[in-house]
C-alpha positions as CSV (number, residue, x, y, z in Angstrom):
1,X,22.3,132.3,140.3
2,X,19.7,131.0,137.8
3,X,21.5,127.7,137.4
4,X,21.4,127.0,141.1
5,X,18.6,125.1,142.8
6,X,17.9,125.3,146.4
7,X,17.2,121.9,148.1
8,X,16.2,122.8,151.6
9,X,19.1,125.1,152.7
10,X,21.8,123.6,150.3
11,X,22.6,125.0,146.8
12,X,22.9,122.3,144.1
13,X,25.1,123.0,140.9
14,X,23.9,121.9,137.4
15,X,25.4,118.8,135.9
16,X,28.6,119.1,133.8
17,X,28.5,118.7,130.0
18,X,29.1,115.3,128.6
19,X,31.7,116.3,125.8
20,X,35.5,116.7,126.7
21,X,37.0,120.2,126.8
22,X,39.7,120.9,124.2
23,X,43.1,122.2,125.2
24,X,44.8,125.2,123.4
25,X,47.4,122.9,121.8
26,X,44.8,120.8,120.2
27,X,43.1,124.0,118.8
28,X,46.4,125.2,117.3
29,X,47.2,121.8,115.8
30,X,43.8,121.6,114.2
31,X,44.2,125.2,112.7
32,X,47.6,124.2,111.3
33,X,46.2,121.1,109.6
34,X,43.4,123.1,108.1
35,X,45.9,125.6,106.7
36,X,48.0,122.9,105.1
37,X,45.0,121.3,103.5
38,X,44.0,124.7,102.1
39,X,47.4,125.4,100.6
40,X,47.7,122.0,99.1
41,X,44.6,122.7,97.0
42,X,46.2,125.9,95.5
43,X,47.9,125.7,92.0
44,X,51.7,125.8,91.7
45,X,53.3,129.3,91.3
46,X,54.9,128.4,88.0
47,X,51.4,127.7,86.6
48,X,50.2,131.1,87.7
49,X,53.3,133.3,87.1
50,X,55.0,131.3,84.4
51,X,55.0,134.2,81.8
52,X,56.5,136.7,84.3
53,X,59.8,134.8,85.0
54,X,62.5,135.9,82.4
55,X,64.7,133.4,80.6
56,X,68.4,133.4,81.5
57,X,70.7,135.5,79.4
58,X,73.6,133.1,79.6
59,X,74.4,129.5,78.8
60,X,76.5,126.9,80.6
61,X,78.4,126.3,77.4
62,X,79.6,129.9,77.2
63,X,80.8,129.8,80.9
64,X,82.9,126.7,80.2
65,X,84.5,128.3,77.1
66,X,85.3,131.6,78.7
67,X,87.2,130.2,81.7
68,X,90.9,131.2,81.4
69,X,93.4,128.4,81.1
70,X,96.6,128.0,83.1
71,X,98.8,128.5,80.1
72,X,97.1,131.9,79.3
73,X,97.6,133.1,82.8
74,X,101.3,132.1,82.7
75,X,101.9,133.8,79.4
76,X,100.2,137.0,80.6
77,X,102.3,137.0,83.8
78,X,105.5,136.6,81.7
79,X,104.5,139.5,79.5
80,X,104.0,141.7,82.5
81,X,107.4,140.7,83.9
82,X,109.1,141.4,80.6
83,X,107.5,144.9,80.4
84,X,108.7,145.7,84.0
85,X,112.2,144.5,83.3
86,X,112.4,146.6,80.1
87,X,111.2,149.7,82.0
88,X,113.9,149.2,84.6
89,X,116.6,148.8,82.0
90,X,115.4,152.0,80.3
91,X,115.5,153.9,83.6
92,X,119.1,152.7,84.2
93,X,120.1,153.8,80.7
94,X,118.6,157.2,81.1
95,X,120.2,157.7,84.5
96,X,123.6,156.6,83.1
97,X,123.2,158.8,80.1
98,X,122.6,161.8,82.3
99,X,126.0,161.2,83.9
100,X,128.0,160.9,80.7
101,X,130.4,163.7,79.8
102,X,131.3,164.9,76.3
103,X,133.9,162.2,75.8
104,X,131.4,159.5,76.5
105,X,132.8,158.6,79.9
106,X,130.6,158.1,82.9
107,X,131.0,160.9,85.4
108,X,131.5,159.7,89.0
109,X,128.8,160.5,91.6
110,X,129.4,163.2,94.1
111,X,130.5,161.9,97.5
112,X,128.1,162.5,100.3
113,X,129.5,164.8,103.0
114,X,128.3,163.6,106.4
115,X,129.2,166.9,108.0
116,X,126.6,168.8,106.0
117,X,123.9,166.4,107.1
118,X,125.0,166.3,110.8
119,X,122.6,167.8,113.4
120,X,125.5,169.5,115.3
121,X,126.4,171.5,112.2
122,X,122.8,172.5,111.5
123,X,122.3,173.6,115.2
124,X,125.5,175.7,115.1
125,X,124.6,177.3,111.8
126,X,121.1,178.1,113.2
127,X,122.6,179.7,116.3
128,X,125.1,181.8,114.3
129,X,122.3,183.1,112.0
130,X,120.2,184.0,115.1
131,X,123.0,185.8,116.8
132,X,123.9,187.6,113.6
133,X,120.3,188.9,113.3
134,X,120.5,190.2,116.9
135,X,123.9,191.7,116.3
136,X,125.7,189.6,119.0
137,X,129.4,188.8,118.3
138,X,130.0,185.3,119.7
139,X,133.7,185.1,118.8
140,X,134.4,188.4,120.6
141,X,136.7,189.5,117.8
142,X,138.1,193.0,118.1
143,X,139.8,195.2,115.5
144,X,143.4,196.4,115.7
145,X,142.2,199.9,116.6
146,X,140.1,198.6,119.5
147,X,143.0,196.5,120.8
148,X,145.4,199.6,120.6
149,X,142.9,201.8,122.4
150,X,142.4,199.3,125.2
151,X,146.2,199.0,125.7
152,X,146.5,202.8,125.8
153,X,143.7,203.1,128.3
154,X,145.2,200.4,130.5
155,X,148.6,202.2,130.5
156,X,146.9,205.5,131.3
157,X,145.0,204.0,134.2
158,X,148.2,202.3,135.5
159,X,150.1,205.6,135.4
160,X,147.3,207.4,137.2
161,X,147.2,204.8,139.9
162,X,151.0,205.1,140.4
163,X,150.7,208.9,140.7
164,X,148.0,208.5,143.3
165,X,150.1,206.0,145.1
166,X,153.2,208.2,145.1
167,X,151.2,211.2,146.3
168,X,149.7,209.3,149.2
169,X,153.1,207.8,150.3
170,X,155.2,209.2,153.2
171,X,158.9,210.1,152.7
172,X,159.9,207.0,154.5
173,X,157.7,204.8,152.3
174,X,159.2,206.5,149.2
175,X,162.7,205.8,150.4
176,X,161.8,202.1,150.9
177,X,160.2,201.9,147.5
178,X,163.3,203.4,145.8
179,X,165.5,200.9,147.7
180,X,163.3,198.0,146.6
181,X,163.5,199.2,143.0
182,X,167.3,199.4,143.1
183,X,167.5,195.9,144.5
184,X,165.2,194.6,141.8
185,X,167.3,196.2,139.1
186,X,170.5,194.7,140.6
187,X,169.0,191.2,140.6
188,X,167.9,191.6,137.0
189,X,171.5,192.6,136.0
190,X,173.0,189.7,137.8
191,X,170.6,187.2,136.2
192,X,171.4,188.6,132.8
193,X,175.2,188.3,133.3
194,X,174.9,184.7,134.5
195,X,172.8,183.8,131.5
196,X,175.5,185.4,129.2
197,X,178.2,183.3,130.9
198,X,176.2,180.1,130.6
199,X,175.4,180.4,126.9
200,X,178.9,179.5,125.6
201,X,179.3,176.6,127.9
202,X,175.9,175.3,126.8
203,X,176.9,175.6,123.1
204,X,180.2,173.8,123.9
205,X,178.3,171.0,125.6
206,X,176.0,170.6,122.6
207,X,179.0,170.4,120.2
208,X,180.8,167.9,122.4
209,X,177.7,165.7,122.6
210,X,177.3,165.7,118.8
211,X,181.0,164.7,118.3
212,X,180.8,162.0,120.9
213,X,177.7,160.6,119.2
214,X,179.4,160.5,115.8
215,X,182.4,158.7,117.3
216,X,180.2,156.1,119.0
217,X,178.4,155.4,115.7
218,X,181.7,154.8,113.9
């Protein structure tokens, strides 16, 4: 409030300065120009650090002479191809020599059996091996002794059932059963006699057909 003057009851401000205020951009530009002027007065780095920069350990002439030519590249590729072809021929000769017998003949290759490589065969073999370890007989094969014992047991059971049936039957049922058995035996005898009578006629018909066929051919 020291710069203010009171004129009556009104406050009067001091007069503004005569010089123009500088903007921030002008201040930065002036600082940049001062820095450029200072750096321009400094000596060049080569003058100060000339002894510290090493000399190059190569020359442009050596680079030009060491460049591979197209002919050298082609010859090198040809050499590599020749070496590869020679190696392949040697491998073929060695493989063929391994299949040559004592007489100098090339032995034929073994034919590939597709059955051995099939998945069905492998699965079946795996299942058989598994069941063999468990002791399971898949084919259900029985020995002759087992078959004979089963037949004997079946006959024994059948006879026992017949005895029980006969014991439980009444006299009338027994008479009917005997009558049915006699009728069955008579039918079997009649069928056998008719078959015996038909056999010669059948043979005669066969011979007659053969003779007739021969006559037709002539």
